[in-house]
C-alpha positions as CSV (number, residue, x, y, z in Angstrom):
1,X,-5.9,-10.0,-7.1
2,X,-2.9,-7.7,-7.6
3,X,-0.3,-8.0,-9.8
4,X,2.7,-9.6,-7.9
5,X,5.3,-7.2,-9.1
6,X,2.6,-3.9,-8.4
7,X,2.5,-5.3,-4.8
8,X,6.3,-5.2,-4.9
9,X,7.3,-2.6,-6.1
10,X,4.5,-0.3,-3.9
11,X,6.1,-2.8,-1.0
12,X,10.4,-1.4,-1.7
13,X,9.0,2.1,-2.0
14,X,7.5,1.6,2.2
15,X,11.0,0.6,3.5
16,X,12.2,2.8,1.0
17,X,10.8,5.5,3.4
18,X,11.7,3.8,6.1
19,X,16.0,4.1,5.0
20,X,15.3,8.0,4.2
21,X,12.8,9.5,6.9
22,X,15.3,10.9,8.8
23,X,17.1,11.9,6.4
24,X,14.3,13.9,4.5
25,X,13.0,15.1,8.3
26,X,16.1,16.4,8.6
27,X,17.0,18.5,5.5
28,X,12.3,19.6,5.6
29,X,13.8,20.7,9.1
30,X,16.7,23.6,8.0
31,X,15.0,23.7,4.4
32,X,11.3,25.4,6.3
33,X,13.3,27.0,9.5
34,X,12.9,30.5,10.0
35,X,16.1,30.0,11.5
36,X,18.0,29.4,8.5
37,X,19.8,31.0,6.4
38,X,19.3,31.2,3.0
39,X,22.4,29.4,1.7
40,X,21.0,26.8,3.8
41,X,18.2,25.9,3.0
42,X,19.4,26.5,-1.1
43,X,22.2,22.7,0.4
44,X,19.0,21.4,2.0
45,X,16.7,21.3,-0.6
46,X,19.6,20.6,-3.4
47,X,20.0,17.5,-0.5
48,X,16.9,16.7,-0.8
49,X,16.1,16.6,-4.7
50,X,19.6,14.1,-4.7
51,X,17.2,11.1,-2.4
52,X,15.8,9.2,-4.4
53,X,12.3,9.8,-5.3
54,X,10.3,6.5,-4.1
55,X,11.6,7.7,-0.3
56,X,9.2,9.9,-0.6
57,X,5.9,9.2,1.5
58,X,3.6,10.7,-0.9
59,X,4.7,7.9,-2.8
60,X,3.5,4.8,-1.2
61,X,-0.5,3.2,-2.1
62,X,-2.3,1.1,0.1
63,X,-3.3,-0.9,-0.7
64,X,-5.1,-4.0,1.1
65,X,-3.6,-6.8,3.7
66,X,-5.5,-9.8,1.9
67,X,-5.5,-9.0,-2.2
68,X,-3.0,-5.9,-2.6
69,X,-6.3,-3.8,-4.0
70,X,-5.6,-0.2,-4.1
71,X,-8.7,0.9,-4.5
72,X,-12.0,0.8,-3.0
73,X,-9.1,0.8,0.2
74,X,-10.9,1.2,4.2
75,X,-7.8,2.4,6.4
76,X,-9.4,1.8,8.9
77,X,-10.1,-2.0,8.9
78,X,-7.1,-1.5,6.1
79,X,-8.8,-3.9,3.2
80,X,-10.8,-3.4,0.5
81,X,-15.0,-3.7,0.0
């Protein structure tokens, strides 16, 4: 069983990802678009950098639904081995 604080921290990250996903996607589309001007791209990257770090989906850890264990996680089942 994982620590309750680690599970809670990960759940907080999941909520932040959901909250900021729309804003983050809009800014990334502007920054990566070939139609955007250089100034628009720079402005989008600055705004993207101002978003909370935990709003990035990369920071979410796959954890077992039952125990919260981060290792040995099987995505198909949503559980650890």
